[in-house]
C-alpha positions in Angstrom: 139.6 138.0 78.0 137.7 136.4 75.0 139.7 134.6 72.2 138.2 133.6 68.7 139.9 130.6 67.6 140.4 129.8 63.9 137.9 126.8 64.1 135.1 129.2 65.1 134.9 128.7 68.9 135.3 131.1 71.7 137.4 130.6 74.8 136.4 132.9 77.8 139.5 132.6 79.9 138.2 133.8 83.3 135.0 131.4 83.1 136.5 128.5 81.3 133.6 128.4 78.8 133.3 127.8 75.2 130.5 128.4 72.6 130.3 128.0 68.8 129.2 130.1 65.9 125.3 131.1 66.2 125.4 130.2 69.9 124.4 132.9 72.4 125.4 132.9 76.0 124.3 135.5 78.5 126.2 135.5 81.8 124.3 136.5 85.0 127.1 138.3 86.4 128.1 140.4 83.5 125.1 140.1 81.1 127.7 139.8 78.2 126.2 138.5 74.9 128.8 136.4 73.0 128.1 136.1 69.3 130.1 133.9 66.9 132.5 135.3 64.2 130.5 135.1 60.8 132.4 132.7 58.4 134.5 131.1 61.0 132.5 128.1 61.6 132.9 124.9 59.6 129.3 124.9 59.1 129.2 128.2 57.4 128.8 126.5 53.9 125.1 125.6 55.0 123.4 128.7 56.2 120.3 128.4 58.3 116.7 129.2 57.0 114.7 132.1 58.9 112.8 129.1 60.7 116.1 127.7 62.1 116.2 124.7 59.7 119.1 123.9 57.3 118.5 125.2 53.8 117.8 122.8 51.1 120.9 122.1 49.2 120.8 121.8 45.4 121.3 118.0 45.4 118.7 117.5 48.1 116.3 119.7 45.9 116.9 117.5 42.9 116.7 114.1 44.7 113.4 115.0 46.5 112.0 115.8 43.2 112.9 112.4 42.0 110.8 111.2 45.0 108.0 112.9 43.4 108.9 111.2 40.2 109.1 107.8 41.7 105.6 108.1 43.4 104.1 109.0 40.1 105.9 106.1 38.4 104.3 103.8 41.0 100.9 104.9 39.9 102.0 104.3 36.3 102.8 100.8 37.3 99.5 100.4 38.9 97.6 101.7 35.9 99.4 99.6 33.4 98.8 96.5 35.4 95.1 97.3 35.7 94.9 97.8 31.8 96.4 94.2 31.4 93.5 92.7 33.4 90.9 95.2 32.1 90.5 96.6 35.5 89.2 100.2 36.1 91.7 102.9 35.8 90.8 106.6 36.9 91.9 108.2 33.7 91.3 111.8 35.1 93.8 110.8 37.8 96.2 109.2 35.2 96.1 112.4 33.2 96.8 114.5 36.3 99.9 112.2 37.0 101.1 113.1 33.6 100.4 116.8 34.3 102.8 116.5 37.4 105.5 114.9 35.4 105.2 117.7 32.8 105.0 120.6 35.2 107.4 119.6 38.1 109.7 117.2 36.3 110.1 118.2 32.6 109.4 121.9 32.8 111.1 122.6 36.1 113.5 119.7 37.4 114.9 118.8 34.0 115.4 122.4 32.9 117.3 122.9 36.2 119.6 120.0 35.1 119.9 121.1 31.5 120.7 124.8 32.3 122.6 124.6 35.5 124.1 121.2 35.9 124.9 119.5 32.6 126.8 122.5 31.1 129.2 122.5 34.0 130.1 118.8 33.7 130.4 119.3 29.9 132.6 122.3 30.2 134.8 120.4 32.8 135.0 117.4 30.3 133.5 115.3 33.1 130.7 112.7 32.8 129.9 114.2 29.3 128.8 110.9 27.8 126.4 110.6 30.7 124.9 114.0 30.4 124.5 113.4 26.6 122.5 110.3 27.4 120.5 112.1 30.1 119.6 114.9 27.6 118.4 112.4 24.9 116.3 110.6 27.6 114.7 113.9 28.6 113.5 114.5 25.1 112.3 110.9 24.8 110.4 111.3 28.1 108.6 114.5 26.9 107.4 112.4 23.8 106.0 109.7 26.1 104.4 112.2 28.4 102.5 113.7 25.4 101.3 110.4 24.3 100.1 109.6 27.9 98.3 112.8 28.0 96.6 112.4 24.7 95.5 108.9 25.4 94.5 109.4 29.1 91.9 112.0 28.0 90.3 109.9 25.3 87.6 107.1 25.5 89.7 104.0 25.4 89.3 101.1 23.1 91.0 98.0 23.7 93.9 98.8 21.5 94.2 102.2 23.1 94.3 100.5 26.5 97.2 98.4 25.3 98.9 101.2 23.8 98.8 103.2 26.9 99.9 100.4 29.1 103.0 100.0 26.9 103.7 103.6 26.9 103.6 103.9 30.7 105.9 100.9 30.9 108.3 102.6 28.3 108.3 105.7 30.6 109.1 103.8 33.8 111.7 101.6 32.2 113.7 104.5 30.9 113.3 106.9 34.0 114.2 104.3 36.7 117.9 104.0 35.7 117.9 107.5 34.5 117.1 108.8 38.1 119.3 106.1 39.6 122.4 107.3 37.4 121.8 110.9 38.4 121.4 110.1 42.1 124.4 107.9 42.4 126.8 109.1 39.6 126.1 112.7 38.6 124.7 114.5 41.7 127.5 113.2 44.1 130.0 115.1 42.0 128.4 118.3 41.8 129.7 119.9 44.9 133.3 119.0 44.2 133.0 120.2 40.6 131.7 123.6 41.3 133.1 124.4 44.8 131.3 125.6 48.0 130.6 129.1 46.8 129.0 128.2 43.6 127.1 125.3 45.2 125.3 127.7 47.7 124.6 130.0 44.8 123.0 127.1 42.9 120.9 126.5 45.8 119.7 130.1 45.6 119.0 129.9 42.0 117.1 126.7 42.4 114.8 128.3 45.1 114.2 131.3 42.8 113.4 128.9 39.9 111.0 126.9 42.0 109.1 129.9 43.0 109.1 131.1 39.6 107.8 128.0 37.9 105.8 126.3 40.8 104.8 129.0 43.0 105.5 129.3 46.7 106.0 126.0 48.4 105.9 124.3 45.0 107.5 121.1 45.9 105.1 120.8 49.1 102.0 121.3 46.9 103.4 118.7 44.3 103.7 116.2 47.1 100.2 117.0 48.4 98.8 116.6 44.8 100.5 113.3 44.5 99.0 112.0 47.7 95.5 113.0 46.5 96.2 110.9 43.2 97.3 107.9 45.4 94.0 108.2 47.0 92.2 108.4 43.6 93.8 105.2 42.6 92.9 103.6 46.0 96.6 102.7 46.7 97.4 105.1 49.4 96.4 102.5 52.1 98.2 99.5 50.6 101.8 101.0 49.8 103.3 98.6 52.7 103.0 94.9 51.8 
């Protein structure tokens, strides 16, 4: 006799064996295949991907994009420091950095926040002051990115080098606390605010948007692109002190 408990486990009384959801047991004597009850497992809120790995949750998706942002910001730090001492800066690579910010962060990541996250917090009357600040910072960041793109493509006079260095620092000075507030204040509240079902649906929506805006494996391509830019700056081998 086989009982399916409420916690998602099976008890096979005549063989004293247990199994959990998504686990298959084939007995040699009876060739019986035991399959877990769908929806019974405590882990059902996190479905598996076809390859067997956990799907990326909405917050994980957003935070790993912050990782891309921070890697570009490191290159902005490197460029501004070189401008200060009149050292060589690969302007093509710097312009490509700004291109990643525009494509991955501003046109994709921030639009997810503005369209799917911020309205939920604002409707619930929760962290509305924070989301208002984050929205303003998004707009300010886009202005700074436009300035970086314009300056990085032009032959640079000394005054332009100083202006570009200042603009890079302004961007980083704003986005470091911006990303930190989202990671430590806003994102941890998301799942509890929307509930498990809507949280899973957000994950699906984010995946669809990523494919639409960045193409298949868009995040992976962005990471690979940043790695090439680190090589262009010559910093890929000296990230560890």
